[in-house]
DRENSE-576107 format. One line per 10 residues: number of its first residue (from 1); for each residue x, y, z of C-alpha. Coordinates in Angstrom, 3 decimals, always signed. Each point is the difference from the previous one (the first is absolute). Layout:
REM DRENSE-576107
NUM> X:Y:Z | ...
END
This chain:
REM DRENSE-576107
1> +18.896:+71.382:-61.826 | +1.624:-0.834:-3.311 | -2.943:-1.270:-2.023 | +2.056:-0.356:-3.175 | +2.395:-2.366:+1.785 | -2.860:-2.052:+1.426 | -1.724:-0.071:-3.387 | +3.174:-1.201:-1.711 | +0.384:-2.749:+2.618 | -3.623:-1.082:-0.539
11> +0.656:-0.165:-3.764 | +3.171:-2.034:+0.504 | -1.839:-2.368:+2.347 | -2.842:-0.340:-2.500 | +2.365:-0.973:-2.819 | +1.770:-2.469:+2.280 | -3.277:-1.495:+1.197 | -1.276:-0.291:-3.551 | +3.154:-1.763:-1.133 | -0.065:-2.295:+3.016
21> -3.617:-0.894:-0.732 | +0.676:-0.689:-3.660 | +3.169:-2.015:+0.517 | +0.108:-1.202:+3.594 | -3.628:-0.757:+0.709 | -1.206:-1.126:-3.422 | +0.262:-3.699:+0.819 | -1.100:+0.376:+3.628 | -3.240:+1.975:-0.275 | -3.172:-0.738:-1.909
31> -1.097:+2.435:-2.748 | -2.421:+1.833:+2.326 | +2.697:+0.586:+2.620 | +2.465:+1.138:-2.682 | -2.601:+2.465:-1.237 | -0.410:+1.319:+3.546 | +3.769:+0.347:+0.298 | +0.111:+1.975:-3.259 | -2.820:+2.257:+1.213 | +1.874:+0.694:+3.239
41> +3.195:+0.871:-1.888 | -1.911:+2.223:-2.434 | -1.710:+1.964:+2.763 | +3.284:+0.409:+1.849 | +1.348:+1.521:-3.219 | -3.027:+2.302:-0.245 | +0.636:+1.157:+3.543 | +3.691:+0.516:-0.741 | -0.685:+1.978:-3.154 | -2.573:+2.049:+1.890
51> +2.539:+0.802:+2.691 | +2.535:+1.020:-2.634 | -2.587:+2.344:-1.493 | -1.049:+1.399:+3.366 | +3.632:+0.596:+0.938 | +0.678:+1.777:-3.292 | -3.129:+2.138:+0.349 | +0.906:+0.843:+3.591 | +3.446:+1.193:-1.087 | -1.529:+2.084:-2.785
61> -2.606:+1.743:+2.155 | +2.137:+0.176:+3.126 | -2.614:-1.758:+2.135 | +0.773:-3.410:+1.549 | -3.367:-1.663:-0.808 | +0.615:-2.421:+2.867 | -3.680:-0.897:+0.433 | -0.618:-1.270:-3.518 | +3.414:-1.662:-0.126 | -0.447:-1.827:+3.303
71> -3.450:-1.181:-1.049 | +1.312:-1.389:-3.300 | +3.056:-1.527:+1.701 | -1.919:-1.730:+2.783 | -2.863:-1.000:-2.266 | +2.313:-1.470:-2.622 | +1.973:-1.918:+2.575 | -3.097:-1.396:+1.743 | -1.677:-0.957:-3.275 | +3.050:-1.668:-1.487
81> +1.147:-1.732:+3.186 | -3.397:-1.573:+0.614 | -0.354:-1.168:-3.609 | +3.554:-1.413:+0.038 | -0.908:-1.826:+3.209 | -3.230:-1.361:-1.500 | +1.904:-1.267:-3.040 | +2.323:-1.888:+2.337 | -2.890:-1.621:+1.863 | -0.847:+2.406:+2.830
91> -3.409:-0.478:+1.616 | -2.889:+1.326:-2.068 | -0.855:+2.609:+2.649 | +3.090:+1.910:-1.191 | -2.153:+0.885:-2.986 | -2.109:+2.169:+2.294 | +3.006:+2.267:+0.618 | +0.900:+0.441:-3.668 | -2.757:+2.519:-0.859 | +1.262:+2.297:+2.760
101> +3.282:+0.266:-1.871 | -1.797:+0.730:-3.235 | -2.075:+2.625:+1.759 | +3.182:+1.592:+1.335 | +1.367:+0.296:-3.521 | -3.258:+1.428:-1.329 | -0.149:+2.558:+2.811 | +3.647:+0.959:-0.552 | -0.414:+0.583:-3.728 | -3.284:+1.883:+0.491
111> +1.647:+2.095:+2.725 | +2.854:+0.774:-2.396 | -2.497:+1.072:-2.664 | -1.760:+2.271:+2.481 | +3.278:+1.492:+1.225 | +1.101:+0.732:-3.562 | -3.416:+1.374:-0.988 | +0.039:+2.260:+3.034 | +3.357:+1.317:-1.084
END
């Protein structure tokens, strides 16, 4: 899989979502919902930047690092999508899914650290 491509797409989506929140949703959402939207965009960017880094590391070491990359990619998408949905008024139970996305990102970055430490 091309993790650099996916990471770049996540980053592009994060910038677009952030701009949409700041300019398109500013008058439609309350301050709490706008803050949630910003958090979702920020974490999508973190996931994208992480995927860019994982892809670059994988190319350098010649190992695909698919496990850590998939964990960061899925975790970032789940986290951000659920927080975006909450900001737009999704049912509160969506908030129970959000930590699973965060956990996926944590696991992916820890897995990357272990893989790099291991050599």
